[in-house]
LOKOL-659460 format. One record per residue (C-alpha): residue number from 1; residue in three letters; chain; x, y, z. Coordinates in steps of 0.1 Angstrom, whole numbers, always signed. Layout:
REM LOKOL-659460
     k     r   c       X       Y       Z
   NUM   ALA   A       X       Y       Z
...
END
This chain:
REM LOKOL-659460
     k     r   c       X       Y       Z
     1   MET   A      +0      +0      +0
     2   LYS   A     +30     +23      +6
     3   VAL   A     +33     +30     -31
     4   PHE   A      -3     +25     -41
     5   PHE   A      +0     +47     -71
     6   ARG   A     +29     +28     -86
     7   LEU   A      +9     +17    -117
     8   LEU   A      -5     +52    -124
     9   TYR   A     +26     +66    -140
    10   ASN   A     +44     +54    -171
    11   ILE   A     +80     +61    -178
    12   ASN   A     +93     +59    -214
    13   GLY   A    +118     +30    -217
    14   GLY   A    +141     +51    -238
    15   LYS   A    +168     +74    -223
    16   MET   A    +157    +110    -220
    17   LYS   A    +174    +134    -243
    18   ASP   A    +197    +157    -224
    19   ASN   A    +188    +193    -230
    20   GLU   A    +190    +227    -214
    21   ILE   A    +161    +222    -190
    22   LEU   A    +173    +188    -178
    23   GLY   A    +207    +204    -173
    24   ILE   A    +191    +231    -150
    25   ILE   A    +173    +204    -131
    26   LYS   A    +205    +186    -125
    27   GLU   A    +221    +218    -114
    28   GLU   A    +192    +224     -89
    29   THR   A    +195    +189     -76
    30   GLN   A    +232    +195     -69
    31   ARG   A    +224    +228     -52
    32   GLN   A    +198    +211     -29
    33   ASN   A    +221    +183     -20
    34   GLN   A    +249    +208     -11
    35   THR   A    +226    +232      +8
    36   ILE   A    +215    +233     +45
    37   GLU   A    +179    +242     +38
    38   LEU   A    +164    +261     +67
    39   ILE   A    +135    +280     +49
    40   ALA   A    +105    +272     +71
    41   SER   A     +80    +268     +43
    42   GLU   A    +101    +243     +23
    43   ASN   A    +105    +206     +25
    44   PHE   A    +117    +176      +4
    45   VAL   A     +91    +152     -10
    46   SER   A     +96    +114     -14
    47   ARG   A    +104     +98     -47
    48   ASN   A     +69     +84     -48
    49   ILE   A     +53    +118     -46
    50   LEU   A     +78    +131     -73
    51   LYS   A     +68    +102     -96
    52   ILE   A     +31    +107     -90
    53   ASN   A     +32    +144     -95
    54   GLY   A     +50    +139    -129
    55   SER   A     +27    +111    -140
    56   ILE   A      +4    +107    -170
    57   LEU   A     -24    +120    -148
    58   THR   A     -14    +154    -160
    59   ASN   A     -29    +146    -194
    60   LYS   A     -65    +145    -181
    61   TYR   A     -91    +173    -179
    62   ALA   A    -117    +168    -152
    63   GLU   A    -136    +200    -144
    64   GLY   A    -162    +195    -117
    65   TYR   A    -162    +169     -89
    66   PRO   A    -163    +131     -88
    67   GLY   A    -195    +118    -104
    68   LYS   A    -203    +153    -117
    69   ARG   A    -176    +161    -143
    70   TYR   A    -179    +183    -174
    71   TYR   A    -157    +159    -194
    72   GLY   A    -160    +123    -203
    73   GLY   A    -134     +96    -195
    74   CYS   A    -132    +105    -158
    75   GLU   A    -143     +72    -142
    76   VAL   A    -107     +64    -132
    77   ILE   A     -97     +99    -123
    78   ASP   A    -127    +101     -99
    79   LYS   A    -112     +73     -79
    80   ILE   A     -81     +94     -72
    81   GLU   A     -99    +125     -59
    82   ILE   A    -122    +103     -38
    83   LEU   A     -92     +86     -23
    84   ALA   A     -75    +119     -15
    85   LYS   A    -107    +131      +2
    86   LYS   A    -109     +99     +22
    87   TYR   A     -73    +101     +35
    88   GLY   A     -75    +138     +41
    89   SER   A    -107    +135     +61
    90   GLU   A     -93    +107     +81
    91   LEU   A     -61    +125     +88
    92   PHE   A     -77    +157    +101
    93   ASN   A    -110    +143    +113
    94   ALA   A    -127    +166     +88
    95   GLU   A    -165    +168     +81
    96   HIS   A    -157    +180     +46
    97   ILE   A    -125    +185     +26
    98   ASN   A    -119    +200      -8
    99   VAL   A     -86    +188     -23
   100   GLN   A     -87    +209     -55
   101   PRO   A     -71    +242     -45
   102   TYR   A     -39    +248     -65
   103   SER   A     -23    +265     -35
   104   GLY   A     -27    +277      +1
   105   SER   A     -33    +313     -13
   106   GLY   A     -60    +300     -36
   107   ALA   A     -76    +281      -7
   108   ASN   A     -77    +313     +14
   109   ALA   A     -92    +332     -16
   110   ALA   A    -119    +305     -20
   111   VAL   A    -130    +309     +16
   112   TYR   A    -132    +347     +12
   113   LEU   A    -152    +344     -20
   114   ALA   A    -175    +319      -4
   115   VAL   A    -186    +339     +27
   116   LEU   A    -176    +376     +20
   117   LYS   A    -188    +404      -2
   118   PRO   A    -164    +431     -14
   119   GLY   A    -159    +456     +14
   120   ASP   A    -168    +432     +43
   121   LYS   A    -148    +436     +74
   122   VAL   A    -122    +409     +83
   123   LEU   A     -98    +408    +113
   124   ALA   A     -65    +390    +109
   125   LEU   A     -30    +389    +123
   126   SER   A      -8    +415    +106
   127   LEU   A     +21    +406     +83
   128   ASN   A     +46    +423    +107
   129   SER   A     +33    +402    +136
   130   GLY   A     +36    +370    +116
   131   GLY   A      +6    +368     +94
   132   HIS   A      +5    +361     +56
   133   LEU   A      +1    +383     +25
   134   THR   A     -32    +367     +18
   135   HIS   A     -44    +378     +53
   136   GLY   A     -53    +413     +40
   137   HIS   A     -20    +429     +29
   138   PRO   A     -30    +460      +8
   139   LEU   A     -11    +446     -23
   140   SER   A     -29    +412     -21
   141   SER   A     -63    +407     -37
   142   SER   A     -75    +399      -1
   143   GLY   A     -66    +435     +10
   144   ILE   A     -79    +450     -23
   145   LEU   A    -113    +433     -22
   146   TYR   A    -121    +432     +15
   147   ASP   A    -119    +456     +44
   148   PHE   A     -91    +439     +64
   149   HIS   A     -82    +451     +99
   150   HIS   A     -53    +436    +118
   151   TYR   A     -44    +426    +153
   152   GLU   A      -8    +426    +166
   153   VAL   A     +13    +406    +190
   154   ASP   A     +23    +421    +223
   155   PRO   A     +53    +443    +219
   156   LEU   A     +71    +428    +249
   157   THR   A     +63    +391    +246
   158   ASN   A     +57    +390    +208
   159   LEU   A     +27    +367    +217
   160   ILE   A      -9    +372    +206
   161   ASP   A     -27    +392    +232
   162   TYR   A     -61    +375    +231
   163   ASP   A     -77    +400    +255
   164   GLU   A     -68    +429    +232
   165   LEU   A     -79    +409    +202
   166   GLU   A    -113    +403    +218
   167   LYS   A    -117    +440    +225
   168   GLN   A    -108    +449    +189
   169   ALA   A    -132    +423    +175
   170   LEU   A    -161    +434    +197
   171   ILE   A    -156    +470    +185
   172   LEU   A    -150    +461    +148
   173   GLN   A    -177    +434    +145
   174   PRO   A    -160    +417    +115
   175   LYS   A    -177    +392     +93
   176   LEU   A    -147    +369     +95
   177   ILE   A    -118    +364    +119
   178   VAL   A     -86    +348    +104
   179   GLY   A     -62    +329    +126
   180   GLY   A     -29    +312    +117
   181   ALA   A      +4    +326    +106
   182   SER   A     +34    +323     +84
   183   ASN   A     +59    +334    +111
   184   TYR   A     +45    +327    +145
   185   SER   A     +65    +302    +166
   186   ARG   A     +41    +297    +195
   187   ILE   A     +10    +275    +199
   188   ILE   A     -22    +294    +189
   189   ASP   A     -52    +292    +212
   190   PHE   A     -79    +281    +187
   191   ALA   A    -105    +276    +214
   192   ARG   A    -101    +312    +225
   193   LEU   A    -103    +324    +189
   194   GLN   A    -136    +305    +185
   195   ASP   A    -149    +321    +217
   196   ILE   A    -140    +356    +204
   197   ALA   A    -156    +348    +170
   198   VAL   A    -189    +337    +187
   199   LYS   A    -190    +368    +209
   200   CYS   A    -188    +392    +180
   201   GLY   A    -209    +371    +156
   202   ALA   A    -180    +363    +132
   203   LEU   A    -171    +333    +112
   204   LEU   A    -136    +318    +120
   205   MET   A    -110    +307     +95
   206   ILE   A     -77    +292    +105
   207   ASP   A     -48    +291     +80
   208   MET   A     -27    +261     +93
   209   ALA   A      -4    +259     +63
   210   HIS   A     +28    +259     +84
   211   ILE   A     +17    +236    +112
   212   ALA   A      -4    +210     +93
   213   GLY   A     +20    +182     +98
   214   LEU   A     +22    +188    +135
   215   VAL   A     -16    +190    +137
   216   ALA   A     -20    +158    +117
   217   THR   A      +1    +139    +143
   218   GLY   A     -15    +155    +174
   219   LEU   A     +17    +173    +183
   220   HIS   A      +0    +207    +179
   221   PRO   A     -36    +215    +188
   222   SER   A     -60    +211    +159
   223   PRO   A     -80    +240    +147
   224   VAL   A    -106    +217    +130
   225   PRO   A    -129    +214    +160
   226   TYR   A    -131    +251    +165
   227   ALA   A    -130    +268    +131
   228   ASP   A    -157    +271    +104
   229   PHE   A    -130    +268     +78
   230   VAL   A     -94    +255     +79
   231   THR   A     -71    +261     +50
   232   SER   A     -36    +247     +44
   233   THR   A      -8    +239     +20
   234   THR   A      +5    +204     +16
   235   HIS   A     +42    +212     +10
   236   LYS   A     +55    +225     +43
   237   THR   A     +54    +202     +74
   238   LEU   A     +31    +178     +56
   239   ARG   A     +59    +170     +32
   240   GLY   A     +37    +167      +1
   241   PRO   A     +34    +184     -33
   242   ARG   A     +30    +222     -37
   243   SER   A      -7    +226     -34
   244   GLY   A     -36    +234     -10
   245   PHE   A     -68    +221      +5
   246   ILE   A     -98    +234     +25
   247   ILE   A    -116    +218     +55
   248   CYS   A    -150    +230     +65
   249   ARG   A    -181    +220     +84
   250   LYS   A    -207    +201     +65
   251   LYS   A    -231    +231     +63
   252   TRP   A    -205    +250     +43
   253   ALA   A    -195    +221     +20
   254   SER   A    -215    +231     -11
   255   ILE   A    -206    +268      -9
   256   ILE   A    -169    +260      -5
   257   ASP   A    -170    +236     -34
   258   ARG   A    -187    +262     -57
   259   SER   A    -162    +288     -46
   260   VAL   A    -133    +266     -56
   261   PHE   A    -149    +255     -89
   262   PRO   A    -162    +273    -108
   263   GLY   A    -156    +303     -86
   264   LEU   A    -118    +305     -88
   265   GLN   A    -105    +275    -107
   266   GLY   A    -111    +255    -139
   267   GLY   A     -97    +220    -143
   268   PRO   A     -82    +204    -112
   269   HIS   A     -46    +192    -114
   270   LEU   A     -52    +155    -109
   271   GLN   A     -15    +146    -109
   272   THR   A     -11    +168     -78
   273   ILE   A     -43    +156     -62
   274   ALA   A     -29    +121     -65
   275   ALA   A      +3    +132     -49
   276   LYS   A     -18    +148     -21
   277   ALA   A     -35    +115     -16
   278   GLN   A      -1     +99     -12
   279   CYS   A      +9    +127     +12
   280   PHE   A     -21    +122     +33
   281   TYR   A     -16     +84     +33
   282   ASP   A     +20     +88     +44
   283   ALA   A     +10    +112     +72
   284   LEU   A     -14     +85     +86
   285   GLN   A     +15     +61     +91
   286   PRO   A     +32     +58    +125
   287   GLU   A     +67     +68    +112
   288   PHE   A     +53    +102    +102
   289   LYS   A     +47    +111    +139
   290   VAL   A     +83    +100    +146
   291   TYR   A     +94    +125    +119
   292   GLN   A     +72    +153    +134
   293   ASN   A     +86    +146    +168
   294   GLN   A    +121    +150    +155
   295   ILE   A    +112    +183    +139
   296   LEU   A    +103    +195    +174
   297   LYS   A    +134    +181    +190
   298   ASN   A    +155    +198    +163
   299   ILE   A    +139    +232    +167
   300   LYS   A    +145    +230    +205
   301   ALA   A    +182    +221    +198
   302   LEU   A    +185    +251    +175
   303   GLU   A    +167    +273    +201
   304   SER   A    +188    +262    +230
   305   GLU   A    +221    +267    +211
   306   PHE   A    +211    +302    +200
   307   LYS   A    +202    +311    +235
   308   ALA   A    +235    +298    +248
   309   LEU   A    +252    +320    +222
   310   GLY   A    +232    +351    +232
   311   VAL   A    +211    +353    +200
   312   GLU   A    +178    +371    +204
   313   ILE   A    +149    +348    +195
   314   ILE   A    +115    +363    +187
   315   ALA   A     +88    +353    +212
   316   GLY   A    +116    +336    +233
   317   GLY   A    +115    +303    +215
   318   SER   A     +94    +279    +195
   319   ASP   A     +66    +254    +200
   320   ASN   A     +65    +243    +163
   321   HIS   A     +89    +239    +134
   322   LEU   A    +102    +275    +130
   323   LEU   A    +117    +304    +149
   324   SER   A    +129    +339    +140
   325   ILE   A    +160    +357    +153
   326   ASN   A    +167    +394    +155
   327   VAL   A    +199    +397    +135
   328   ALA   A    +199    +435    +137
   329   LYS   A    +201    +435    +175
   330   THR   A    +224    +405    +178
   331   PHE   A    +248    +411    +149
   332   GLY   A    +243    +447    +138
   333   ILE   A    +232    +437    +103
   334   ASN   A    +198    +435     +85
   335   GLY   A    +180    +403     +74
   336   SER   A    +189    +408     +38
   337   GLU   A    +226    +409     +46
   338   ALA   A    +223    +379     +69
   339   GLU   A    +205    +359     +42
   340   LYS   A    +232    +367     +16
   341   LEU   A    +261    +359     +41
   342   LEU   A    +246    +325     +49
   343   ASP   A    +238    +318     +13
   344   ASN   A    +275    +322      +5
   345   TYR   A    +281    +292     +28
   346   HIS   A    +252    +271     +13
   347   ILE   A    +229    +278     +43
   348   THR   A    +195    +289     +30
   349   VAL   A    +171    +311     +51
   350   ASN   A    +148    +339     +43
   351   LYS   A    +149    +375     +56
   352   ASN   A    +118    +384     +76
   353   THR   A    +103    +413     +94
   354   ILE   A    +100    +410    +132
   355   PRO   A     +72    +425    +153
   356   TYR   A     +73    +463    +153
   357   ASP   A    +102    +462    +129
   358   PRO   A    +118    +497    +124
   359   ASN   A    +134    +485     +91
   360   PRO   A    +117    +482     +57
   361   PRO   A    +105    +448     +44
   362   LEU   A    +134    +443     +20
   363   LYS   A    +159    +451     +47
   364   PRO   A    +141    +437     +78
   365   SER   A    +156    +431    +112
   366   GLY   A    +152    +393    +112
   367   ILE   A    +156    +360     +95
   368   ARG   A    +133    +330     +98
   369   LEU   A    +145    +294    +102
   370   GLY   A    +128    +261    +101
   371   THR   A    +137    +224    +108
   372   ALA   A    +112    +204     +87
   373   ALA   A    +133    +201     +55
   374   MET   A    +166    +191     +70
   375   THR   A    +148    +167     +94
   376   THR   A    +135    +150     +63
   377   ARG   A    +171    +146     +52
   378   GLY   A    +180    +129     +85
   379   LEU   A    +195    +155    +107
   380   LYS   A    +192    +152    +145
   381   GLU   A    +197    +175    +175
   382   ASP   A    +235    +176    +175
   383   ASP   A    +234    +186    +138
   384   PHE   A    +211    +215    +145
   385   LYS   A    +233    +226    +175
   386   LEU   A    +262    +227    +151
   387   ILE   A    +241    +246    +125
   388   ALA   A    +233    +272    +151
   389   LYS   A    +270    +276    +161
   390   THR   A    +279    +279    +124
   391   ILE   A    +252    +306    +117
   392   PHE   A    +266    +325    +147
   393   LEU   A    +301    +323    +134
   394   ILE   A    +291    +334     +99
   395   LEU   A    +271    +363    +110
   396   SER   A    +297    +373    +136
   397   GLY   A    +325    +373    +109
   398   HIS   A    +345    +344    +124
   399   VAL   A    +371    +320    +110
   400   GLU   A    +362    +307     +76
   401   GLU   A    +379    +273     +79
   402   THR   A    +359    +264    +110
   403   ILE   A    +327    +273     +92
   404   LYS   A    +335    +251     +62
   405   ASN   A    +344    +222     +84
   406   ASN   A    +311    +225    +103
   407   ILE   A    +291    +226     +71
   408   GLU   A    +309    +196     +57
   409   THR   A    +302    +177     +89
   410   VAL   A    +265    +184     +87
   411   LEU   A    +261    +176     +50
   412   LYS   A    +278    +142     +55
   413   ASN   A    +249    +133     +78
   414   CYS   A    +223    +141     +51
   415   GLN   A    +205    +118     +28
   416   GLY   A    +205    +130      -8
   417   VAL   A    +173    +147     -20
   418   GLU   A    +169    +123     -49
   419   LYS   A    +170     +93     -26
   420   LEU   A    +143    +102      -1
END
């Protein structure tokens, strides 16, 4: 059952002709193998998911839903979407799941389209406090179409102030409250968010894109029992293809399905839905929880070593797979400079604003780091302690030979990305 889609792809027996694109793919494979990947939103998929996502399923058009397609020849394809829905519902104990969204951003847009009218009020975590662009940034369609207002984290603790959020919600009376984040390292109190939503008569949507793998294995509280809608990607801690999905209560099922198709999308990407089915199936296996546990052990190792070195960590630490550090205060450089310095040594992170950041977004005060990707490649706590020490040395301008030796030591402990 582990590779239940083995017969769904067909590889030409002849040798593929080498060309410019294949050469670039080889170059990127080499880059990934030689890089310590710490971008919190990235991960490495298995060979099974790679094969499924590049299979002959990409040839088929299947607008609509299983049993109600606008094209013929969908009797086999329907089985795939039904299977993806089955495994996804089981994984998250969902009343209803839509597996067609092309991305997490599209999933968010579909929820907005389903329950909001242009100009409706929405309350969400601000981008500077760890929210996402699709949570109402003025340059995003969400911020253009709807009247988004934002709550912030506490300036001293960098944690969500639920009492202040409740006061804000009661005054604003939004149609929708959005929870979840792209750069928030602590556990979110979903029950409290539900309570606030009920008090002000709002619907509640939780974007769990970053923490979905932890939620799936019970290592982070689930938003599903509390929210009207839960959106997510599948390619972060879930370790699946680049795509999205929406969970909702049964009473919202038909309106969500109409919002996805035909509201926002045309033909679903069945090759990716098949890869999502494999992703959900993999996440149901006992070894996936072992993997998620290791993600948490590794983030704590990174956190403890940074603290020992005197590095300022936003919110004081992490309860999930990511953390942010204040490089401006610790090292006297901005996040863009830190990102480039680390990239020179094949350590990949992303620059990121920190709460109440005095610097502009392209030169923010922080960088964000995550442990999901390198945990997939087999790294353990000692490796992440060495990574923290190496980052400290690089950003402090220390001895180059020591840095290179540390990186070589870490990479020797990694499994190659093409062998996962």
